[in-house]
N, C-alpha and C positions, 0 to 999 in steps of 0.2 A: 025574218031569219029561217034558212033552211032547215029542214029536218033531216039532220045526219044520221044515218045507220051506221052501226058498227061494222068493221070488216070483218070478214070471216077470218077465223084463227087458221093459220098454218099448221101443219101436222107438228112440226117442231113445238110451236108455242103450245098447242095442245098437251103435250107431253111435259114440257116444261111446268105448264100450270098444273097437271097431275102430279108432279114430283113435288110441287111447292105446297101441296095441301098440309095444313098442321098434322093431322093424324098421322100421314104418311113419313112426315118428318120425325114424328117420335119414333116409329117403327126403325127409320134409317139409322137414328141416333144410337138405338140398343143392338142393330146389326154391325155397325162400324165404329160405332164411338161417336161421341158430339163433335170432337175435334177432327173427325176424319169425314163427317157427313157431307161437307160442301165439296170436298175432294171427290166423294162417290157418285153425286149428282152431276158434277162437271164431266167426269168420266163418260157416264150414260149419255149425255147431251152432246159430247164430243163423238161418241160412237154413232149416234142418232144422226146427226148432222152431215156425216160423211157418207150416208147410206140412203138414199131415196126409198129403197124397198122398205127399210126398217122403219122409216118415217110413218109408212102406211099402216104398221103393226100396232095393236092395241096397247095404250101405256101400261095396263096392267101386266101384260106379257112382258114387256121391256124390263120393267121393275122385277118381275119374278127371275128372268134370266140374269140379271143382274146381281139379284140377293145370292143366288146359287153361285156366283163367282165370289162375291165376298164371304159368304159362309166358308168358302174353300181358300180364302185369303190369296185369291188370285186377281190381277190386276187387268182391267178391261181396257186394253191398250194394243191396237194391231200392231204398233211398232216393237212392244214386248213379246208379244205372241204366247201370253199366259191364258188368256180367255178372250171368248169372242161373243159377240150377240148377233145371233144368225137370223135372218128373216125368213120362215117358212110359212107360205100362204099368208094369211092375215095376222099372225103371230110371231111372236120373237121366242128363238131358244137359245139355251146357255150351250155354248160348244167349247171343250177345254182345247187349248193348243198344245202343241208339242213341247214347248218351252215350259208349261204348267205341268205336264207331267212329271218333268225332271225334279 
């Protein structure tokens, strides 16, 4: 039998694994509520999957940027225009959108 090695994780898998940690799940439940936590994680992964530069950012900075949007009750969805997660160097930053100001 051959010795099979694990394939390296993609950047999106790395971020998904980070967001799936039990201790982070507790923080997300407190931030957005247990019923909305899966929606919150899906919104983050959707934003990250559509931006190659964002996939290179640290998972911690992506979570922090998304948490800022959640604290302001703004959706992270580029179609809605309320809030964005923007890559800047190797980290992600929160950016409020025009519709988020209104």
